[in-house]
N, C-alpha and C positions, 0 to 999 in steps of 0.2 A: 364308697369308704373315706372321705374327705373327716377332718379330725378325729380319724382314729389311726396307729397302729396295724400294720401287719399282724403283728402278733392276737391284736382286741380285736382282727377281719376274724384270724380265724379259730379263735378263743369260743366266739362266740357262734362261728358259724358250726360247731365242733358239739357247741351246748346244744345249739336247734334239731340235728343230724341224731341226738344224745350217742356220738361214735366217736372215737379217741382215734385220730389217723400216728399208726407208725411212719412212714412215708408223706412229711408233709409238700413234699410237692406235688404230690397228688393234688394235694385239697387245692393247691394254689393255682396249677393248670385246670384244675377243673372251675375255677372261681374267674381266668381272664379267659374274657371276650375276647375276637378278634381282631375286634377294632384298638382294643391298645396290646395284643401278641406281635412278637417280631417277623413272625410271620401266620401264614392258618393251622398248619402243624404244631406251631405251638401254643395255640391256643387250646380250648377247652371242648370243639368243634368234634376230635374222636372217642374223648371220653361218654363225649352225649350221644355218641352212636351206637358205643358199645352198653349206654346204662340205658338209652333206648332199648336195645333187645332181655337184658338182664329187665328188669319192668314189664316187658312183656310176660315174659318165661312165667313170674313170679303171680302175676292176675291171673292171668291162666290156671295157672295150680291151684288157684286160691278157689274160683269159681268148680277149676272139676273138682275139688272137694269139699265144696261147701252145700254144695246140691246137685245129687247125681238125677234126676229128674229132668235136666237141662240140657237140650241136645246142642247138638256143634253151633247152628246159627242164634239160638238164646248168648251163646257163650262169647259167641263173635259181635254180637254186637252190644252186650255190657261190656266186652274189655275194650270194645275200640271206645266206648266214650272215656271209662275210668284213664287208658292212658291217654289220651286226644291231649294233644296240641291244650287248646282250652280248662283241659282241668288240669294239665301242667303246674300252665302258670299262676293260675286260681290256690295253688297249694303253694309255688314259691313267694306270691306273693302274701299270703295267709300267713307264713313261717316270718316273713320277709328274709331270703335269702337271695330273694335279687337284689336288696341292696347292699348286699359283702360283693358283689361285684365289682372285677378291676378292667373297667372301664373307660373308652374315648369320653370326656366330656361331653361331643359333635355329638355323643349317641342321642342323649337325652334331653341339654338343652333346658331342661328346668321341665319337661314335661316326666310322663312315663313314660316308665322303657314299652319297647314292643315286643305282646303275647308269647313272641316267639322267640323271643331271646330271654326273658321270664323262665320258660316252660323249657327249655336249654341246658340252662345253668341246674333245675332240679335233675334234667336226667343224664350231665356231668359228672354232677354229688354221687350220683346210682353209680356210675362207673365207677367213679372212682373209687369209692366206701370196698365193689369188688374188686380190683384190682387190688386193696389193702389189706380186706381182712375175707374176704371168698365167698361164697351167694349166701350162706346165714346170719350172716350184719347186711347185710345186701336187704333179705327176703325177710330181716325183723323192722328194715330202718323204712321200707317199700307201705306194712301193713300199718305202720302206726301213723305215719302218714297219710294214707289212704284208705284205709280199713272200711272209714263211715263212708266214703263214695263208692265201693264196692257193694256193700250191705248198701245203699240207698238205689244204684243201680238195680239190685236185683229185687228190689222192694218194687219203681217202674216197671222191671220185666214184667214179671208175678201179676203187673197187673197190669197193664197189654195183654196177656194170655188170657185174660177173661173175653177180649173182644174177637178173639181170635178161636180161642175156643165158641164161643158161637156162634163165627160165621161160617166155623167148623159143621158145625152142628145143624147147624140153618138151612145150606148147603146141602146137607147128608140125605136134611129128614124132609123139608119140604121145594129145595129149590129153590130158596131164595135170599138173599142178603137182608140183617137186618140191619134197617133203620135205627136213627137215634133221634125223638124228638126234644126240643128245649121247650119246656113247660114256661120256665120263668127263671127269672134271673134278676140279684138283690146289690144294694151293697152302690159303694162308691163308685166313681172308675178306676182307681187304684186298689180298691178290695173289694171287687165284685164274687159271688156265690151262683153257681148255676144249676136248676135241675133239669134234668133229661130222663127222658124215660126209652126203655129202647122199645121196638115194633118190630116181630119176628110174625109173619106168613098177617097178618093184619088183626095179630094179641098186640094187648101192649100190658107192659110189665109193671111194677112198680119204681116210684122213679125213685130218685138222688140227687142229691145234692153234692158240687166241689167247685174246689176253690180256681179250677180253670175247665169247660169244660168238656179235656180231653179227658182230667180226674172225674167226671162225672161221667161219663160213658166207660169208663173201666166201674165204674161200682154200679151202675145200670146194667151191663152185662153182665156183672157179679150176678144183681136179682135176679137176672133174665136167667140163670139155670140153674138157676136153685130153686128157683119156680118151677119149673124146667125138672127136677130132681137127676139134674144132669152138674148138678158141682162138684163128687164126690168125684165122678169121671173127669172131669175135667183140670183139678188137681192132680191127676192122677201119675 
């Protein structure tokens, strides 16, 4: 916050959030790390606790409404990734919220903020918006900041389903587990691509390329299901 007035900081934070607080004390509390507060009760920790719960609720509802084919386990995996400390910290850094905090100078000492601190301020601000304006403004904020990550997580989960579906079919029909054969790899170390083919019960299926071995395996599983005439069943 060095070089800026408190009002400048508040205005910038409200601009990033797309929300104007009626109670600025909530905003101030949300931006106050325990290292700079007179007591932990006066820091953003309580708001962080509340915001974490609101974040989880909104993401769970979004997953429930967006894909009625997802089971509890799938939704749990996606939700865990979207609301993780890593993801919250990434959003906090991406938006610059982490640089708007009030904290002890010794906490950074010229270094980047700890991931836990960056994640906590986002959750605290979500809690503050919820208390100040209710669930709907908090929902709008969460979805605006995290929607692309929710969609990415859903896409990743759907790709994962191809491997799971192929394994289920292979075990049910032949009592075997699919194997994935690395056929080729190209490109420099920092930008490789991999060619993988699935093999089930001695039968090799069309190969697929991917930026990672995992991506190539997912696509290879999809091609195997398609070749077996089981893709529609896997996507049902």
